[in-house]
C-alpha positions as CSV (number, residue, x, y, z in Angstrom):
1,M,52.8,1.7,63.7
2,S,52.1,-2.2,63.4
3,A,48.5,-1.8,62.2
4,V,49.8,0.7,59.6
5,G,53.0,-1.2,58.4
6,T,50.5,-4.2,58.0
7,T,48.0,-2.6,55.8
8,G,50.6,-1.1,53.6
9,L,52.4,-4.3,53.2
10,Q,49.4,-6.7,52.0
11,A,46.6,-4.5,50.5
12,P,47.5,-5.9,47.4
13,T,46.4,-9.6,48.5
14,R,42.7,-8.2,48.8
15,H,42.7,-8.3,44.8
16,L,42.3,-12.3,44.8
17,N,43.1,-11.8,41.1
18,R,46.4,-10.6,41.0
19,W,47.9,-13.5,40.0
20,W,45.9,-13.5,36.9
21,Y,48.4,-10.9,35.4
22,V,51.2,-13.4,36.2
23,I,50.0,-15.9,34.4
24,T,49.0,-14.1,31.5
25,G,51.9,-12.1,31.7
26,F,53.6,-15.9,31.5
27,V,51.7,-16.7,28.4
28,T,52.8,-13.7,26.7
29,L,56.2,-14.6,27.6
30,L,56.0,-17.9,26.4
31,F,55.2,-16.4,22.9
32,G,57.6,-13.7,23.3
33,T,61.2,-12.0,22.2
34,S,62.8,-15.6,22.9
35,T,60.8,-17.0,20.1
36,V,63.0,-15.0,17.7
37,N,66.4,-16.5,19.3
38,V,64.6,-20.3,18.7
39,L,63.8,-19.6,15.4
40,F,67.1,-18.7,14.0
41,N,68.6,-21.2,15.9
42,V,66.4,-23.8,13.9
43,L,65.3,-22.1,10.8
44,G,68.5,-20.6,10.2
45,K,70.7,-23.7,8.3
46,P,67.5,-24.6,6.2
47,M,67.2,-20.6,5.4
48,T,70.2,-20.2,4.2
49,E,70.8,-23.5,2.4
50,E,67.7,-22.2,0.8
51,F,69.5,-18.7,-0.5
52,G,72.9,-19.8,-0.8
53,W,73.7,-17.5,2.5
54,D,76.5,-17.5,4.7
55,R,75.8,-18.7,8.4
56,S,76.8,-14.9,9.2
57,V,73.8,-13.5,7.9
58,I,71.7,-14.8,10.1
59,A,73.7,-13.9,12.8
60,N,74.0,-10.7,11.5
61,G,70.4,-10.4,10.9
62,L,69.6,-11.6,15.1
63,S,72.4,-8.6,15.9
64,I,70.0,-6.3,14.1
65,E,67.3,-7.4,15.6
66,T,68.5,-7.6,19.2
67,V,69.6,-4.3,18.8
68,M,66.2,-3.2,18.1
69,V,64.7,-4.9,20.7
70,G,66.9,-2.7,23.1
71,V,65.5,0.4,21.3
72,S,61.8,-0.3,21.6
73,I,62.7,-1.7,25.3
74,V,63.8,1.7,26.0
75,I,60.8,3.6,24.2
76,L,58.3,1.1,25.8
77,G,59.6,2.1,29.4
78,F,59.3,5.9,28.6
79,L,55.7,5.1,27.6
80,I,54.5,2.8,30.3
81,D,55.8,5.4,33.0
82,R,53.7,8.2,31.1
83,Y,50.8,6.2,30.2
84,G,50.7,2.9,31.7
85,P,51.6,-0.5,30.0
86,R,48.3,-1.4,27.7
87,M,47.8,1.5,25.3
88,P,51.5,1.3,23.6
89,S,52.0,-2.3,23.8
90,V,49.2,-3.5,21.8
91,P,50.7,-2.1,18.7
92,M,54.5,-3.1,19.6
93,A,53.4,-6.9,20.2
94,L,51.0,-7.0,16.7
95,A,54.4,-5.4,14.7
96,F,56.3,-8.1,16.3
97,G,53.9,-10.8,15.3
98,I,53.1,-9.6,11.7
99,G,56.8,-9.3,10.9
100,L,57.7,-12.8,12.1
101,M,55.0,-13.9,9.5
102,L,56.2,-11.7,6.9
103,M,59.7,-13.6,7.1
104,S,57.4,-16.9,5.6
105,A,57.4,-14.7,2.6
106,L,61.1,-13.7,2.2
107,P,62.6,-13.7,-1.3
108,N,66.0,-14.4,-1.7
109,N,67.0,-10.3,-0.6
110,E,69.6,-10.1,2.1
111,M,68.5,-6.1,2.5
112,L,64.6,-7.6,2.8
113,F,65.7,-10.0,5.7
114,F,67.7,-6.9,7.4
115,A,64.4,-4.8,7.0
116,L,62.0,-7.8,8.7
117,C,64.4,-7.9,11.6
118,I,64.1,-4.1,12.2
119,V,60.5,-4.7,12.2
120,I,60.3,-7.5,14.3
121,G,62.7,-6.2,17.1
122,A,60.8,-2.9,16.8
123,G,58.0,-4.4,18.1
124,A,59.9,-7.0,20.1
125,G,59.9,-4.7,23.2
126,A,56.2,-5.4,24.2
127,V,57.3,-9.2,24.1
128,N,60.0,-8.5,27.1
129,P,59.3,-8.9,30.6
130,V,59.1,-4.8,30.8
131,A,55.7,-4.0,31.0
132,H,54.5,-7.2,32.5
133,S,57.3,-6.6,35.1
134,T,55.8,-3.2,36.3
135,V,52.3,-4.9,36.7
136,V,53.3,-7.5,38.8
137,S,55.8,-5.5,40.6
138,A,52.6,-2.6,41.3
139,W,50.3,-5.4,42.5
140,F,52.5,-7.4,44.3
141,Q,54.6,-6.3,47.6
142,D,54.5,-9.5,49.5
143,R,55.7,-12.3,47.5
144,R,57.1,-10.3,44.9
145,G,60.1,-12.6,44.2
146,M,58.0,-15.6,43.4
147,A,55.7,-13.6,41.4
148,L,58.3,-12.2,39.3
149,G,59.7,-15.9,38.7
150,V,56.8,-17.3,38.0
151,L,56.3,-14.8,35.0
152,M,59.9,-14.6,33.7
153,A,59.8,-18.5,33.5
154,G,57.7,-17.8,30.4
155,L,61.2,-16.7,28.5
156,G,62.3,-20.2,29.8
157,A,59.3,-22.3,28.8
158,C,59.5,-20.4,25.4
159,G,63.2,-21.8,24.8
160,V,62.1,-25.3,25.8
161,L,58.6,-25.4,23.5
162,M,59.7,-23.6,20.9
163,P,62.9,-25.8,19.5
164,Y,60.4,-28.6,19.5
165,L,57.4,-26.9,17.8
166,A,59.4,-24.9,15.2
167,N,61.2,-28.3,14.1
168,W,58.2,-30.2,14.0
169,V,56.6,-27.5,11.7
170,L,59.9,-27.2,10.0
171,G,59.3,-31.1,9.2
172,M,55.8,-30.8,8.3
173,G,55.9,-27.6,5.8
174,G,59.5,-26.2,5.8
175,W,60.9,-22.9,7.5
176,R,58.4,-20.4,6.0
177,L,55.4,-22.7,7.1
178,A,57.0,-22.6,10.7
179,F,57.4,-18.9,10.3
180,L,54.1,-18.2,9.3
181,V,52.5,-20.6,12.0
182,I,54.5,-19.5,15.0
183,G,54.0,-15.8,13.9
184,A,50.6,-15.8,13.8
185,V,50.6,-17.1,17.4
186,C,52.9,-14.6,18.8
187,T,50.4,-11.8,16.9
188,V,47.3,-12.9,18.6
189,I,48.4,-14.0,22.0
190,P,50.5,-11.2,23.5
191,A,48.0,-8.2,21.5
192,S,44.9,-9.9,23.3
193,V,46.5,-10.3,26.6
194,Y,47.6,-6.5,26.1
195,A,44.0,-5.4,25.1
196,F,41.4,-7.1,27.5
197,V,43.2,-8.4,30.8
198,T,46.6,-5.8,31.5
199,R,46.2,-3.0,34.0
200,M,47.7,-1.3,36.7
201,P,46.3,-1.2,40.2
202,A,43.8,2.2,40.6
203,E,46.2,4.0,42.8
204,H,49.2,4.3,40.3
205,D,47.2,4.7,37.8
206,A,45.8,8.0,39.5
207,E,48.8,9.1,40.2
208,R,50.1,9.3,36.7
209,A,47.1,10.8,35.7
210,A,47.6,13.5,38.6
211,A,51.3,13.9,37.0
212,R,50.2,14.2,33.6
213,L,47.7,17.0,34.4
214,Q,50.3,18.8,35.8
215,G,52.2,18.7,33.0
216,R,54.9,16.7,34.2
217,M,55.6,12.8,34.2
218,A,55.6,10.6,37.6
219,G,58.6,9.9,39.3
220,E,62.5,10.8,38.6
221,S,63.7,11.0,35.3
222,L,65.9,8.4,33.8
223,L,68.7,11.1,33.9
224,T,68.1,11.8,37.6
225,V,67.9,8.5,38.5
226,A,71.5,7.6,37.0
227,R,72.8,10.8,38.8
228,K,71.5,9.9,42.3
229,Y,71.8,6.4,42.2
230,R,75.4,4.3,41.9
231,Q,73.3,1.2,41.6
232,F,72.3,2.4,38.0
233,W,75.5,2.1,36.6
234,L,76.4,-1.1,38.9
235,L,73.3,-3.0,37.9
236,S,73.5,-1.6,34.0
237,V,77.2,-3.1,33.8
238,A,76.2,-6.4,35.3
239,I,73.2,-7.3,33.4
240,F,75.0,-5.8,30.4
241,V,78.3,-8.3,30.5
242,V,76.7,-11.2,31.8
243,S,73.9,-11.3,28.8
244,S,76.8,-11.2,26.7
245,A,78.1,-14.3,28.2
246,T,74.6,-16.1,28.3
247,F,72.3,-14.9,25.5
248,G,75.5,-14.6,23.3
249,L,76.2,-18.2,23.8
250,M,72.6,-19.2,23.4
251,S,72.3,-17.8,19.9
252,Q,75.1,-20.4,18.7
253,V,74.2,-23.6,21.0
254,V,72.8,-25.3,17.7
255,P,75.2,-24.7,15.1
256,M,78.1,-24.8,18.1
257,T,77.2,-28.4,18.7
258,T,76.4,-29.9,15.4
259,D,80.2,-28.7,14.3
260,K,81.4,-31.0,16.9
261,G,79.6,-33.8,15.3
262,I,76.7,-33.8,17.0
263,S,73.1,-34.7,15.6
264,Q,70.8,-31.8,15.2
265,G,68.1,-33.3,17.0
266,A,70.9,-34.0,20.1
267,A,71.6,-30.2,19.5
268,V,68.3,-28.9,19.9
269,S,68.1,-30.7,22.9
270,I,70.8,-29.5,24.4
271,L,69.4,-26.0,23.6
272,S,66.1,-27.2,25.2
273,V,68.0,-28.2,28.6
274,L,69.3,-24.4,28.4
275,S,65.8,-23.4,28.3
276,L,64.4,-26.0,30.9
277,A,67.0,-24.5,33.7
278,S,66.3,-21.1,33.1
279,I,62.8,-21.8,34.0
280,S,64.2,-24.1,37.5
281,A,66.7,-21.0,37.8
282,R,63.5,-18.6,37.6
283,L,61.5,-20.3,39.9
284,L,64.3,-20.6,42.3
285,V,65.9,-17.4,42.4
286,G,62.0,-16.1,42.8
287,Y,61.9,-18.1,45.7
288,L,65.1,-16.7,46.9
289,L,65.0,-13.3,46.6
290,D,61.6,-13.3,49.1
291,R,64.3,-14.5,51.4
292,F,67.8,-13.5,51.1
293,Y,70.2,-10.3,49.8
294,A,69.2,-10.3,45.7
295,P,73.5,-9.5,44.6
296,V,74.9,-12.4,46.7
297,I,72.0,-14.6,44.8
298,G,73.2,-13.3,41.4
299,S,76.8,-13.9,42.5
300,I,76.4,-17.0,42.6
301,I,74.4,-18.2,39.9
302,F,76.8,-16.0,37.7
303,A,79.8,-18.1,38.9
304,L,78.4,-21.1,38.5
305,C,77.1,-19.5,34.5
306,A,81.1,-19.1,34.1
307,V,81.6,-22.9,34.6
308,G,78.9,-23.5,32.1
309,V,80.5,-21.2,29.4
310,F,83.7,-23.0,29.4
311,L,82.2,-26.4,29.2
312,M,79.9,-25.7,26.7
313,I,82.9,-23.9,24.5
314,T,85.6,-26.3,25.4
315,S,84.0,-30.0,25.2
316,S,82.7,-31.9,22.8
317,E,81.6,-34.9,25.2
318,I,78.0,-34.8,25.4
319,G,77.5,-35.3,28.9
320,L,79.3,-32.5,29.7
321,L,77.6,-30.2,26.9
322,F,74.2,-31.3,28.8
323,V,75.9,-29.7,32.0
324,G,77.2,-26.7,30.5
325,S,74.1,-25.8,29.0
326,A,72.0,-26.3,32.3
327,L,74.6,-24.2,34.1
328,I,74.2,-21.4,31.4
329,G,70.5,-21.8,31.5
330,L,70.8,-20.8,35.4
331,G,72.6,-17.5,34.4
332,L,70.1,-16.7,31.6
333,G,66.9,-17.5,34.0
334,S,68.4,-15.2,36.9
335,E,69.0,-12.4,34.8
336,G,65.7,-11.3,34.0
337,D,64.4,-12.0,38.0
338,L,67.5,-10.4,39.7
339,A,66.8,-7.1,37.1
340,A,63.1,-6.9,37.8
341,Y,63.4,-7.2,41.5
342,M,66.2,-5.1,42.1
343,V,64.8,-2.3,40.0
344,S,61.8,-2.4,42.4
345,R,64.2,-2.2,45.6
346,Y,66.7,0.6,44.3
347,F,64.9,2.6,42.2
348,P,61.5,4.8,42.9
349,K,58.3,3.0,41.9
350,H,57.3,5.5,39.6
351,S,60.3,5.3,38.1
352,Y,60.1,1.7,37.6
353,G,59.2,1.4,33.8
354,R,62.2,3.6,32.5
355,V,64.9,2.4,34.5
356,L,63.8,-1.2,33.9
357,G,63.5,-0.4,30.1
358,F,67.3,0.7,30.0
359,I,68.4,-2.0,31.9
360,Y,66.8,-4.2,29.4
361,F,68.0,-2.2,26.8
362,L,71.5,-3.2,27.8
363,Y,70.6,-6.7,28.5
364,A,69.5,-6.7,24.5
365,Q,72.7,-4.8,23.4
366,G,74.9,-7.0,25.6
367,A,73.2,-10.1,23.8
368,A,74.0,-8.1,20.8
369,F,77.7,-7.9,21.6
370,G,77.6,-11.4,22.8
371,I,76.5,-12.9,19.1
372,F,78.6,-10.6,17.7
373,L,81.5,-11.4,19.5
374,L,81.2,-15.2,19.0
375,G,80.4,-14.7,15.4
376,Q,83.9,-13.1,14.9
377,V,85.6,-15.3,16.6
378,Y,84.2,-18.3,14.6
379,G,84.7,-16.5,11.4
380,A,88.5,-15.4,12.5
381,T,89.5,-19.0,13.8
382,G,87.0,-21.6,12.0
383,S,86.0,-22.3,16.1
384,Y,84.4,-20.8,18.9
385,R,86.7,-21.9,21.5
386,A,89.1,-18.6,21.6
387,G,85.9,-17.1,23.3
388,A,85.5,-19.0,26.4
389,L,88.3,-16.9,28.1
390,P,86.4,-13.1,27.2
391,I,83.0,-14.3,28.1
392,I,84.2,-15.8,31.8
393,V,85.8,-12.4,32.2
394,L,82.6,-10.4,31.4
395,V,80.8,-13.0,34.0
396,G,83.4,-11.9,36.5
397,I,83.0,-8.0,36.2
398,G,78.9,-9.0,36.4
399,I,79.9,-10.4,39.8
400,A,81.8,-7.6,40.9
401,C,79.6,-5.3,40.1
402,L,76.3,-6.7,42.1
403,L,78.4,-7.3,45.2
404,M,79.1,-3.9,45.1
405,M,75.2,-2.3,45.1
406,G,74.9,-1.9,48.8
407,S,71.7,-2.0,50.8
408,Y,68.1,-1.6,49.6
409,R,67.3,1.7,49.0
410,F,63.6,1.2,48.9
411,T,61.1,-0.9,50.9
412,L,58.6,-3.2,49.1
413,D,56.1,-0.8,49.9
414,H,58.0,1.5,47.7
415,K,58.9,4.2,51.0
416,E,63.0,5.0,51.0
417,V,65.0,2.7,53.3
418,D,66.2,5.7,55.0
419,A,62.7,7.7,55.4
420,A,61.3,4.6,56.3
421,D,63.4,4.2,59.1
422,E,62.9,7.8,60.2
423,A,59.3,7.7,60.5
424,Q,59.8,4.2,62.9
425,E,62.0,5.9,65.0
426,T,60.3,8.9,65.2
427,M,57.1,6.9,66.0
428,T,58.8,4.8,68.3
429,S,60.6,7.3,71.0
430,P,59.4,8.3,74.2
431,V,58.4,11.7,73.1
432,S,56.3,10.6,70.5
433,N,54.9,8.3,72.7
């Protein structure tokens, strides 16, 4: 039994290049979906000044884009489970990058701006973590938490690098050049990674192909998973409400801080600290997930995030704003890791793409809701202060959901825990010996 168990767990370590999928996934996320949030943060003000638009136009465009991100993630999740990650991801990644490039030629037309937001969001599923998380979870049984943490750090690194890159190009040639240059990079890199690098282990592709030949899809349907596992709903609600607090607040960091009399440069630095903290959180959480119970880890970090929300919204002292930004970054950074890891431990392996796709759909919808909520609060009161309490309540709901998740349903080698325990008892019983 020991030999069998060891082989099953460590077989992927024979593939010496398996970390290559983590690194290239990191690079894809570095120029992935978080780019849109950063660009609208940094470039939104000069855009509205040139066109004479109200600030809410940019916020509404970001909300529309975020809703479309969720739709594209769900579609991509189903396609990944059926065809693998490469085929559907290449055209979607191209749509994302080209949409950003077309922003550079935008005339003074709000409807055309919203249409481009739809195009960008429709392709953004491919530059979210779903496809690469599916690949990494398949290749890594041991050290899965750390591998996912390194992968997800690409999102945080985007938040650190992109504000300075966008601000630098903005200073050189204006917001149009920034969209053109950054959009070009976001077109070439993700599409190239999917086309030439990304692949699943051979046994996963073989099982998927066999299921297609039988006229079915490998794994349980999303509806079956939703009926069978209560954890599906608990994790879905937790991700939605915490996303509303973290991503929604992140979208308003620069205008929120500049409204308090803080300079644009300092506001960009505060936004970068948030993203830098999210990188540290992803690496830390990845390490912890390999050693401790995921829902407890998430609950502690989300509680710290709630403190950060309070400081960011209510304080005008720059030091406290940096602290609040860092704590929010912890929550923002841990969400993706927790979702990707917990889906692999609570749901069947060949349902991974569609389940994680749906979870990330709710992540995107939560972000859109948070953006909308803060936008409405600002429009009604002229400040963001009244949004502190509802956002903190949302984080509390997310913590409660995580604490009700219960024991893991699947082992690291994708076997149901009950089935694995029964097999172990059978093999070690006196009769079998």
